[in-house]
Structures are given as C-alpha cells and as structure tokens.
C-alpha positions as CSV (number, residue, x, y, z in Angstrom):
1,X,-18.0,-9.6,3.6
2,X,-15.1,-7.5,2.2
3,X,-12.4,-9.2,0.2
4,X,-8.7,-8.4,0.3
5,X,-7.3,-7.0,-2.9
6,X,-3.7,-7.9,-4.1
7,X,-1.7,-5.0,-5.3
8,X,1.9,-4.7,-6.6
9,X,3.9,-1.7,-5.4
10,X,7.5,-0.6,-5.6
11,X,9.5,0.4,-2.5
12,X,10.3,4.1,-2.7
13,X,13.7,3.3,-1.2
14,X,15.1,0.3,-2.9
15,X,12.8,0.0,-5.9
16,X,11.9,-3.7,-5.2
17,X,8.5,-4.9,-6.4
18,X,6.4,-6.0,-3.4
19,X,3.0,-7.7,-3.4
20,X,0.7,-6.3,-0.6
21,X,-2.9,-7.1,0.4
22,X,-5.3,-4.2,0.7
23,X,-8.3,-4.4,3.0
24,X,-11.4,-2.4,1.9
25,X,-11.9,-1.4,5.6
26,X,-8.6,0.6,5.3
27,X,-10.1,3.0,2.7
28,X,-9.0,6.6,3.2
29,X,-6.5,5.7,5.8
30,X,-2.7,6.1,6.1
31,X,-0.4,3.6,7.7
32,X,3.3,2.7,7.7
33,X,4.8,-0.7,7.0
34,X,8.5,-1.7,6.7
35,X,9.7,-2.8,3.2
36,X,10.1,-6.6,3.2
37,X,13.4,-6.2,1.4
38,X,15.3,-3.2,2.8
39,X,13.3,-2.7,6.1
40,X,12.8,1.1,5.5
41,X,9.4,2.5,6.6
42,X,7.0,3.0,3.6
43,X,4.0,5.3,4.0
44,X,0.8,3.8,2.5
45,X,-2.4,5.7,1.7
46,X,-5.4,3.6,0.6
47,X,-8.3,5.0,-1.3
48,X,-11.3,3.9,-3.3
49,X,-11.2,4.9,-7.0
50,X,-15.0,5.4,-7.1
51,X,-15.6,2.1,-9.0
52,X,-15.1,-0.1,-6.0
53,X,-11.5,-0.8,-6.7
54,X,-8.8,0.1,-4.1
55,X,-5.7,2.1,-5.0
56,X,-2.7,2.7,-2.9
57,X,-0.1,5.5,-2.9
58,X,3.3,4.8,-1.4
59,X,5.9,7.3,-0.3
60,X,9.0,7.6,1.8
61,X,9.5,9.7,4.8
62,X,11.9,12.0,3.1
C-alpha cells in the first residue's frame, strides 16, 4: 500500500505556502491544480528522487 507524502510548496503566483499531499502513484506525471489562496492554475510535476522520496516541481503557465 502506498502512503501519501505531505509536501510544502509555494504558489508561483502569490507566493503563499501551501501544504499538498503527493500520491506515489502520480510519479512522473504532470497535473494542474488551482492555488487554494489566489485560485491561479499551478502546474505540478511529481517525480521520484531515486531514494523512494517524492519531489514536486511547481510552475506557472507564463
């Protein structure tokens, strides 16, 4: 059973700190979620760092 991993990211638009949950089944996938603060679309890319830990890269559309 895969466990969710909590990760702290910063919105590329408003700079707010946001806690997200990463699902190991999302590894090597991209998806878009709206910022919980400013509602702008954030691009997420989830990857495995090779040690079993997930990492996430966030970016804006611009």
